[in-house]
ROSE-458408 format. One record per residue (C-alpha): x, y, z. Coordinates in pm, 1 decimal. Example, Ala and Ser with C-alpha at 12.3 -4.5 7.8 and 13.67 -1.06 7.14 Angstrom:
REM ROSE-458408
R        u        v        w
R   1230.0   -450.0    780.0
R   1367.0   -106.0    714.0
***
This chain:
REM ROSE-458408
R        u        v        w
R -12887.4 -10725.7    179.8
R -13091.2 -11040.4     87.3
R -13224.9 -11119.4   -233.2
R -13475.3 -11362.6   -403.0
R -13364.7 -11531.6   -711.4
R -13632.0 -11597.5   -996.8
R -13557.6 -11821.3  -1277.7
R -13768.9 -11833.0  -1598.4
R -13677.0 -12110.6  -1826.3
R -13855.4 -12016.6  -2156.0
R -13907.3 -12163.8  -2486.9
R -13621.2 -11916.0  -2656.3
R -13401.8 -11823.2  -2352.2
R -13337.6 -11847.4  -1978.3
R -13364.2 -11554.1  -1753.6
R -13258.0 -11491.3  -1380.7
R -13344.2 -11188.3  -1170.4
R -13201.4 -11104.9   -829.1
R -13481.9 -10915.2   -625.9
R -13402.8 -10711.9   -319.0
R -13754.6 -10777.4   -151.2
R -13666.0 -10525.3    121.4
R -13573.2 -10237.3   -121.5
R -13842.1 -10397.3   -350.3
R -13609.8 -10361.2   -663.8
R -13422.5 -10589.3   -905.2
R -13065.1 -10560.1   -838.4
R -12924.5 -10788.2  -1129.8
R -13049.6 -11005.3  -1413.4
R -12902.2 -11209.3  -1674.5
R -13023.9 -11394.1  -1988.4
R -12897.5 -11677.6  -2212.5
R -13037.0 -11814.3  -2527.8
R -13187.3 -12159.1  -2588.0
R -13193.4 -12320.1  -2926.6
R -13487.2 -12518.8  -3082.1
R -13472.2 -12849.4  -3305.2
R -13738.9 -12822.4  -3552.4
R -13874.1 -13107.1  -3761.4
R -14103.9 -13093.1  -4065.2
R -14364.4 -13329.7  -3893.0
R -14435.3 -13037.8  -3644.2
R -14164.1 -13168.4  -3389.3
R -14007.6 -12900.7  -3163.9
R -13746.2 -13016.5  -2932.1
R -13464.2 -12931.9  -2712.2
R -13196.8 -13083.2  -2521.0
R -13215.1 -13087.3  -2130.1
R -12822.4 -13016.7  -2145.4
R -12894.5 -12678.3  -2295.5
R -13122.5 -12588.9  -2007.5
R -12841.5 -12652.9  -1786.0
R -12581.6 -12477.3  -1981.0
R -12830.1 -12167.6  -2011.1
R -12866.3 -12167.3  -1629.5
R -12474.1 -12182.4  -1586.5
R -12427.5 -11908.9  -1828.0
R -12691.5 -11676.5  -1651.4
R -12546.2 -11738.9  -1318.8
R -12197.9 -11682.7  -1446.7
R -12315.6 -11333.9  -1580.2
R -12391.6 -11240.3  -1224.5
R -12129.0 -11114.2   -958.8
R -12025.0 -11349.5   -687.8
R -12108.8 -11091.8   -421.0
R -12442.5 -11051.0   -593.0
R -12510.4 -11421.8   -586.6
R -12401.3 -11452.3   -235.2
R -12720.0 -11249.0   -111.6
R -12957.9 -11520.1   -244.8
R -13182.9 -11607.6     42.7
R -13433.6 -11830.6   -179.2
R -13513.1 -11933.7   -539.4
R -13840.6 -11974.3   -729.6
R -13851.0 -12124.9  -1079.4
R -14073.2 -12065.4  -1365.4
R -14048.8 -12308.5  -1671.2
R -14222.2 -12340.3  -2012.0
R -14514.9 -12539.9  -1955.9
R -14576.0 -12928.5  -2078.9
R -14228.3 -12994.8  -2199.9
R -14142.6 -13382.9  -2157.7
R -13788.8 -13414.3  -1993.9
R -13754.3 -13812.0  -1998.3
R -13481.1 -13926.8  -1721.8
R -13332.2 -14285.0  -1645.2
R -13273.3 -14397.8  -1286.3
R -12987.6 -14173.1  -1238.8
R -13123.3 -13868.3  -1366.9
R -12974.6 -13870.7  -1696.3
R -13159.7 -13735.5  -1998.8
R -13284.4 -14027.5  -2236.5
R -13416.0 -13844.9  -2539.3
R -13473.8 -13473.3  -2640.7
R -13697.6 -13266.6  -2451.0
R -14042.0 -13257.8  -2649.2
R -14201.1 -12903.2  -2595.8
R -14522.4 -12747.9  -2560.5
R -14525.5 -12623.1  -2918.8
R -14452.3 -12983.3  -3085.6
R -14739.0 -13105.1  -3292.4
R -14601.0 -13428.5  -3386.1
R -14825.6 -13601.9  -3127.1
R -15162.3 -13548.0  -3314.7
R -15196.3 -13932.2  -3366.7
R -15108.1 -14000.3  -3001.9
R -15379.1 -13763.8  -2885.1
R -15642.4 -13955.9  -3120.2
R -15524.3 -14285.2  -2980.2
R -15547.6 -14192.9  -2604.1
R -15880.9 -14020.2  -2658.0
R -16040.7 -14319.9  -2816.3
R -15894.4 -14533.0  -2536.0
R -16060.4 -14299.1  -2288.0
R -16397.0 -14351.7  -2438.8
R -16410.6 -14005.5  -2611.2
R -16303.4 -13667.8  -2544.8
R -16616.3 -13604.0  -2281.7
R -16471.8 -13889.7  -2100.3
R -16110.7 -13735.5  -2077.8
R -16247.4 -13402.4  -1965.8
R -16431.8 -13573.7  -1686.7
R -16154.5 -13749.4  -1566.1
R -15866.4 -13488.5  -1607.7
R -16050.2 -13165.9  -1659.2
R -15917.4 -13082.1  -2010.1
R -15894.3 -13256.3  -2341.1
R -15603.4 -13439.0  -2484.2
R -15415.6 -13193.4  -2706.9
R -15066.7 -13216.3  -2883.5
R -14912.3 -12958.7  -2645.9
R -14953.3 -13141.9  -2342.3
R -14725.8 -13396.9  -2179.4
R -14909.3 -13719.8  -2191.2
R -14902.6 -13781.8  -2570.7
R -14537.5 -13694.6  -2574.2
R -14492.6 -13992.7  -2325.8
R -14686.4 -14208.0  -2560.7
R -14481.2 -14097.8  -2840.1
R -14150.7 -14211.5  -2693.2
R -14300.6 -14538.6  -2606.8
R -14384.7 -14584.1  -2962.1
R -14079.2 -14424.1  -3149.6
R -13814.6 -14480.8  -2892.0
R -13877.3 -14803.7  -2712.9
R -13527.6 -14850.1  -2553.1
R -13545.5 -14521.0  -2403.0
R -13903.2 -14567.4  -2277.1
R -13799.3 -14901.7  -2121.3
R -13522.7 -14739.4  -1919.6
R -13774.9 -14439.4  -1833.5
R -13776.2 -14386.5  -1445.5
R -13855.7 -14025.3  -1415.1
R -14093.3 -13789.3  -1591.6
R -14027.8 -13428.3  -1538.6
R -14138.2 -13083.6  -1678.2
R -13890.7 -12807.5  -1768.2
R -13932.3 -12637.0  -1441.6
R -13923.0 -12970.3  -1253.1
R -13575.6 -13046.4  -1419.2
R -13416.7 -12717.9  -1310.4
R -13535.6 -12786.5   -949.3
R -13397.0 -13126.1   -988.0
R -13077.8 -12971.1  -1092.4
R -13072.7 -12738.7   -808.9
R -13179.1 -12978.4   -529.2
R -13127.2 -13340.2   -651.9
R -13498.5 -13398.9   -562.7
R -13775.8 -13506.0   -804.1
R -14090.2 -13287.0   -749.3
R -14366.9 -13131.0   -923.5
R -14627.6 -12878.7   -824.7
R -15013.8 -12876.0   -879.0
R -15011.1 -12583.4  -1145.5
R -14760.7 -12709.7  -1386.0
R -14859.7 -13082.9  -1328.1
R -15206.4 -12979.4  -1431.1
R -15084.6 -12911.8  -1786.8
R -14965.4 -13272.7  -1852.7
R -15298.3 -13416.3  -1913.7
R -15206.7 -13704.7  -1655.9
R -15341.3 -13500.2  -1368.1
R -15683.3 -13481.2  -1205.7
R -15735.0 -13100.2  -1174.4
R -16036.5 -13141.1   -931.5
R -15857.1 -13362.0   -689.3
R -15510.1 -13204.4   -752.3
R -15359.0 -13547.6   -786.9
R -15187.8 -13794.4  -1072.2
R -15467.5 -13955.1  -1237.9
R -15401.2 -14331.8  -1243.5
R -15647.6 -14388.6  -1503.0
R -15496.8 -14151.0  -1766.9
R -15152.0 -14264.3  -1688.9
R -15260.7 -14631.8  -1747.3
R -15394.4 -14525.7  -2105.2
R -15018.3 -14428.0  -2176.5
R -14868.7 -14738.8  -2002.5
R -14914.2 -14902.2  -1662.8
R -14549.3 -14778.5  -1558.8
R -14625.6 -14423.4  -1612.5
R -14762.2 -14353.3  -1265.0
R -14463.0 -14485.6  -1086.6
R -14239.8 -14238.0  -1307.0
R -14418.9 -13914.5  -1185.2
R -14245.2 -13699.1   -923.2
R -14397.5 -13641.0   -584.5
R -14633.0 -13341.9   -543.2
R -14556.8 -13037.2   -328.5
R -14780.6 -12762.0   -213.3
R -14725.8 -12429.9   -392.6
R -14608.7 -12252.5    -74.1
R -14365.7 -12549.7     26.4
R -14009.4 -12595.5    -90.4
R -13897.1 -12853.2   -326.5
R -13569.3 -12890.1   -165.4
R -13265.3 -12692.2    -69.8
R -12966.4 -12599.8   -303.1
R -12732.3 -12907.6   -300.7
R -12368.6 -12881.0   -262.2
R -12326.3 -12993.9   -623.8
R -12557.9 -12706.8   -758.4
R -12395.8 -12475.1   -530.4
R -12042.5 -12547.5   -680.0
R -12168.5 -12580.6  -1041.3
R -12367.6 -12237.0  -1028.7
R -12177.1 -12039.4   -777.7
R -12476.5 -11998.0   -556.8
R -12527.9 -12050.2   -183.4
R -12571.8 -12422.5    -70.0
R -12860.5 -12496.6    161.1
R -13100.1 -12228.1     65.3
R -13453.2 -12320.6    -23.5
R -13580.2 -12365.7   -378.4
R -13960.2 -12304.0   -378.3
R -14201.2 -12554.6   -553.6
R -14198.1 -12334.2   -878.3
R -14442.6 -12361.6  -1140.6
R -14529.1 -12319.9  -1489.9
R -14439.3 -11987.2  -1690.1
R -14812.3 -11903.9  -1705.4
R -14861.5 -11991.9  -1327.7
R -14577.9 -11784.1  -1237.6
R -14686.3 -11524.7  -1480.1
R -15014.5 -11502.4  -1287.6
R -14829.8 -11443.2   -958.4
R -14599.6 -11155.8  -1128.3
R -14888.5 -10992.2  -1259.5
R -15112.7 -11004.4   -966.3
R -15372.0 -11236.1  -1111.2
R -15444.4 -11426.0   -792.8
R -15786.3 -11287.4   -731.2
R -16117.2 -11324.4   -926.8
R -16177.4 -11077.4  -1197.9
R -15845.0 -11016.8  -1328.8
R -15681.0 -11168.7  -1652.1
R -15336.1 -11188.7  -1778.2
R -15270.4 -11162.4  -2141.1
R -14909.4 -11283.5  -2271.7
R -14831.5 -11189.1  -2611.5
R -14488.6 -11388.5  -2706.5
R -14445.0 -11683.3  -2942.6
R -14734.3 -11831.8  -2790.6
R -15036.4 -11631.2  -2668.4
R -15202.0 -11701.5  -2339.7
R -15516.5 -11548.7  -2157.1
R -15564.7 -11674.4  -1808.4
R -15742.5 -11580.8  -1492.7
R -15747.4 -11683.9  -1133.1
R -16052.9 -11857.5   -995.9
R -16144.8 -12015.8   -629.2
R -16305.4 -12311.7   -810.7
R -16238.4 -12531.6  -1102.7
R -16384.4 -12387.3  -1436.5
R -16409.5 -12695.4  -1651.8
R -16473.7 -12600.6  -2027.8
R -16676.3 -12848.0  -2233.3
R -16556.7 -12727.7  -2548.9
R -16184.7 -12771.3  -2430.6
R -16089.2 -12433.2  -2553.6
R -16004.9 -12327.8  -2209.5
R -15776.5 -12577.6  -1998.9
R -15890.4 -12612.1  -1647.2
R -15534.1 -12562.8  -1506.8
R -15454.4 -12548.0  -1121.1
R -15300.7 -12214.9  -1021.4
R -14975.7 -12210.3   -837.6
R -15141.3 -11998.4   -537.8
R -15405.6 -12273.8   -434.7
R -15684.6 -12185.9   -667.8
R -15738.7 -12268.8  -1038.7
R -15599.6 -12105.1  -1349.7
R -15839.7 -12127.6  -1651.9
R -15633.1 -12067.4  -1954.6
R -15637.6 -12036.0  -2345.4
R -15318.3 -12086.1  -2503.8
R -15246.0 -12022.6  -2896.3
R -14932.0 -12137.3  -3062.9
R -14900.5 -11845.1  -3295.1
R -14911.5 -11492.6  -3118.7
R -14626.6 -11261.2  -3243.0
R -14530.0 -11536.7  -3481.3
R -14718.1 -11362.3  -3775.6
R -14592.2 -11007.6  -3703.8
R -14231.8 -11139.2  -3685.8
R -14264.8 -11329.3  -3999.0
R -14395.7 -11026.0  -4190.4
R -14171.3 -10802.0  -4024.6
R -13882.9 -10997.3  -4160.0
R -14036.4 -11023.7  -4484.3
R -14075.9 -10638.8  -4512.9
R -13731.6 -10587.9  -4384.1
R -13867.2 -10355.5  -4101.9
R -13774.3 -10322.2  -3745.0
R -14042.9 -10361.1  -3452.9
R -14093.7  -9993.1  -3439.3
R -14121.5  -9947.9  -3810.9
R -14362.7 -10252.0  -3835.8
R -14587.9 -10073.6  -3584.5
R -14560.2  -9770.4  -3783.5
R -14687.8  -9946.9  -4096.3
R -14984.6 -10107.5  -3894.2
R -15075.2  -9760.2  -3754.1
R -15149.3  -9626.3  -4104.7
R -15422.1  -9903.1  -4159.0
R -15780.8  -9870.0  -4009.5
R -15934.7 -10098.9  -3767.5
R -16010.4 -10414.7  -3959.5
R -15730.8 -10345.0  -4199.8
R -15968.8 -10268.5  -4481.2
R -16101.7 -10646.3  -4479.6
R -15739.4 -10803.2  -4498.7
R -15762.1 -11107.4  -4258.4
R -15480.2 -11317.4  -4157.7
R -15520.5 -11674.0  -3993.5
R -15162.6 -11698.6  -3841.7
R -15104.6 -12058.0  -3805.4
R -14739.3 -12082.1  -3902.0
R -14707.6 -12349.5  -3654.8
R -15016.4 -12546.2  -3646.4
R -15243.4 -12419.2  -3368.1
R -15359.9 -12542.3  -3045.6
R -15659.6 -12320.1  -3012.2
R -15858.1 -12394.9  -3222.4
R -15727.2 -12742.4  -3221.6
R -15567.6 -12744.2  -3582.8
R -15223.7 -12930.4  -3521.8
R -15194.9 -12926.1  -3922.7
R -15307.6 -12564.5  -3951.1
R -15154.6 -12339.2  -4204.0
R -15135.2 -11950.0  -4225.7
R -15306.6 -11762.1  -4490.5
R -15409.9 -11391.3  -4587.8
R -15748.4 -11360.8  -4696.0
R -15983.8 -11096.3  -4826.9
R -15735.6 -10915.4  -5045.4
R -15838.2 -10714.8  -5342.5
R -15669.4 -10470.6  -5575.6
R -15801.9 -10201.6  -5339.6
R -15670.6 -10311.3  -5009.6
R -15359.7 -10502.6  -5095.6
R -15131.0 -10270.2  -4915.5
R -14818.2 -10327.1  -4673.0
R -14992.5 -10142.6  -4382.6
R -15295.9 -10353.9  -4402.0
R -15107.7 -10675.6  -4402.7
R -14898.8 -10551.9  -4092.7
R -15239.4 -10453.2  -3908.5
R -15386.8 -10782.7  -3988.8
R -15080.1 -10972.2  -3843.7
R -15111.0 -10755.9  -3502.6
R -15499.9 -10803.6  -3503.6
R -15496.1 -11181.6  -3564.8
R -15314.0 -11227.0  -3245.4
R -15587.0 -11053.9  -3033.9
R -15870.5 -11216.4  -3221.6
R -15709.7 -11571.7  -3095.7
R -15737.1 -11422.7  -2756.7
R -16088.8 -11305.5  -2788.1
R -16172.3 -11691.5  -2840.4
R -16070.4 -11732.6  -2492.9
R -16254.6 -11452.2  -2350.5
R -16575.2 -11597.1  -2498.2
R -16494.2 -11909.7  -2322.0
R -16450.5 -11712.4  -1988.6
R -16756.3 -11534.4  -2054.2
R -16958.3 -11861.3  -2113.5
R -16832.9 -12004.7  -1770.5
R -16956.8 -11706.3  -1582.4
R -16621.0 -11564.0  -1534.0
R -16658.8 -11164.5  -1483.5
R -16340.7 -11009.4  -1622.2
R -16260.4 -10654.4  -1497.2
R -15916.0 -10595.2  -1635.1
R -15627.5 -10729.2  -1844.2
R -15275.3 -10725.5  -1739.1
R -15065.1 -10743.4  -2064.7
R -14706.0 -10907.6  -2055.1
R -14482.9 -11031.6  -2319.4
R -14282.7 -10885.4  -2583.1
R -14604.7 -10756.1  -2766.9
R -14692.7 -10579.0  -2453.7
R -14426.5 -10304.1  -2537.4
R -14620.3 -10215.2  -2825.9
R -14850.6  -9911.7  -2752.5
R -15057.9 -10002.8  -3078.8
R -15090.0 -10368.3  -2955.7
R -15206.9 -10240.1  -2619.9
R -15482.5 -10046.1  -2777.0
R -15595.7 -10335.5  -3030.8
R -15621.7 -10571.4  -2714.3
R -15830.6 -10300.9  -2512.0
R -16062.9 -10236.3  -2800.7
R -16103.9 -10611.2  -2929.2
R -16142.0 -10760.0  -2561.3
R -16349.9 -10445.4  -2446.4
R -16143.5 -10438.5  -2113.2
R -15911.7 -10203.7  -1976.0
R -15538.8 -10281.8  -2019.4
R -15230.9 -10237.9  -1784.1
R -14884.9 -10335.7  -1815.8
R -14689.7 -10448.7  -1507.8
R -14341.9 -10282.7  -1479.9
R -14021.5 -10463.4  -1516.1
R -14118.1 -10692.3  -1808.5
R -14015.6 -11017.5  -1638.5
R -14344.0 -11136.5  -1493.5
R -14267.6 -11501.9  -1487.9
R -13923.5 -11457.1  -1325.9
R -14056.7 -11200.1  -1066.8
R -14365.5 -11437.2  -1020.7
R -14082.5 -11710.9   -899.9
R -13913.8 -11468.5   -669.8
R -14245.8 -11371.9   -497.1
R -14340.3 -11739.2   -480.2
R -13996.0 -11777.5   -314.8
R -14047.9 -11516.8    -77.7
R -14399.1 -11683.6     -4.0
R -14194.0 -12000.5     79.9
R -13991.5 -11823.9    313.0
R -14260.6 -11649.8    484.4
R -14447.5 -11968.0    544.4
R -14145.9 -12137.6    703.8
R -14095.5 -11823.4    914.5
R -13762.6 -11759.2    774.8
R -13870.8 -11403.1    662.7
R -14001.3 -11201.2   1006.0
R -14239.0 -10938.5    938.9
R -14342.0 -11080.6    593.4
R -14718.9 -11158.7    537.4
R -14755.2 -11544.3    475.3
R -15050.5 -11456.4    240.7
R -15003.6 -11440.1   -121.9
R -15239.8 -11182.5   -189.7
R -15030.6 -10949.4     43.0
R -14722.0 -11041.6   -121.7
R -14850.7 -10972.8   -454.1
R -14992.5 -10620.1   -350.3
R -14653.2 -10531.3   -204.7
R -14439.6 -10650.5   -474.3
R -14630.3 -10624.1   -819.1
R -14589.6 -10262.1   -968.4
R -14853.6 -10174.2  -1269.6
R -14711.5  -9904.8  -1472.1
R -14821.3  -9633.5  -1683.7
R -15182.4  -9533.0  -1763.7
R -15467.9  -9776.1  -1787.8
R -15549.7  -9807.6  -2178.1
R -15936.6  -9801.0  -2200.5
R -16130.3  -9960.8  -2482.4
R -16247.7  -9699.2  -2738.9
R -16642.5  -9753.6  -2806.1
R -16623.1  -9669.1  -3176.4
R -16328.6  -9897.3  -3242.4
R -16470.9 -10184.9  -3014.0
R -16772.2 -10177.7  -3247.4
R -16565.4 -10177.8  -3556.7
R -16358.2 -10476.4  -3421.6
R -16678.8 -10671.8  -3332.0
R -16743.6 -10652.4  -3717.2
R -16379.4 -10735.3  -3807.1
R -16385.2 -11035.4  -3551.5
R -16706.7 -11188.7  -3713.5
R -16497.4 -11170.9  -4060.8
R -16196.2 -11342.0  -3907.9
R -16448.0 -11592.4  -3761.9
R -16605.8 -11678.6  -4081.3
R -16271.1 -11746.8  -4255.3
R -16153.4 -11972.6  -3963.9
R -16475.4 -12179.8  -3993.4
R -16450.2 -12206.6  -4378.9
R -16086.7 -12303.1  -4364.9
R -16052.4 -12521.2  -4068.6
R -16177.4 -12836.7  -4222.6
R -15856.9 -12818.3  -4445.9
R -15637.2 -12864.2  -4160.0
R -15829.2 -13124.5  -3941.2
***
């Protein structure tokens, strides 16, 4: 038996799956938590050592005989995080995460230096936002000057896992495009944007490898540390959204993946760059050779989790309460910006419950409004896709929220698109495994396996259950509810900018 190892380093945990690609089934999986350091200034950080510890814990929970079957490895990682390393590959400071909003001032500074947001978009394909990596590097320069002086390597979280496995400093186009240090059209680092941060930055960035190429092979040191075979190829890997696209089959025009996790994302494959002048959709590259325009919100399941805890309900009971309320929650509208927000660009945003009256102030309405607010945020992205001429046909739903039948129906009705849920629930890790198989096939090390990513996705991505079709009556009611949500958002946004 030969297996593919898919690794997914998320914000809250690290997951590892072993996938038997001949039998087409996951034979083992493991998970380990990762803590977060939160600051009142919007800082969200982790330590690089925690990544290594979590990976060791995952491999430690797999059997030795299982690990011997690994033929190739593919890594998915949370996007945008800044892992600063010295000459010897040792961390210089905490990893500032995608959800860190403490860099709003640095974003403004870089935008001014570039000559305005339109100039940044013209150069890099996306605006400067607190979630991206570039302002984090400038933050280190301003706030940790000694660490910045010793900075020699700038890696993203998935790049760092690849480094731990191979000893090589590499990056892949898809994840690199989320740094705001990258020209998404030319698929290369942007010397101009790097220079706005500091002239030294371009020299700290890793070499770029193609999505079907290896980042390297498992080193002897990594084999000893993790108990895995030395010498097996480690694919280029990618950001969690890029690998999620592979793991859900979103590698062709017309399909969208929606992820309902702590953050919410909506993304679709495109054969050509889709540059959004508004900046709502990030014009990322895909990890399959094309592009992956993407919307990201920072508060997706956050609101439902916060109110669920406040009400003392488990997930099933909370959904049960929400199901009692009608579409639109009788006018109760939630702006879910517990952590600031990325889209819309409100790093200082705050959550609020609006539209309350003596008649509609009910637990079930607040519960439903929490669920609806997550999908209203996604609809902002769908409108962006429509403006750019993307013809969406279907949504593949992943993340913790995808397990909720109620959320599935809300998504179909708000977005007016059929919804399907991939099986397994570990789309990013499976995406890494499939990319590892692609790497093997291209190298000729997997005889009889197609070297086309589309064929591999067709063979190994399974969509479970019935398609959830939008309900015409509910969709119309959601149009009106979304208009109300948009009015509150427009009215309150000036408080947070």
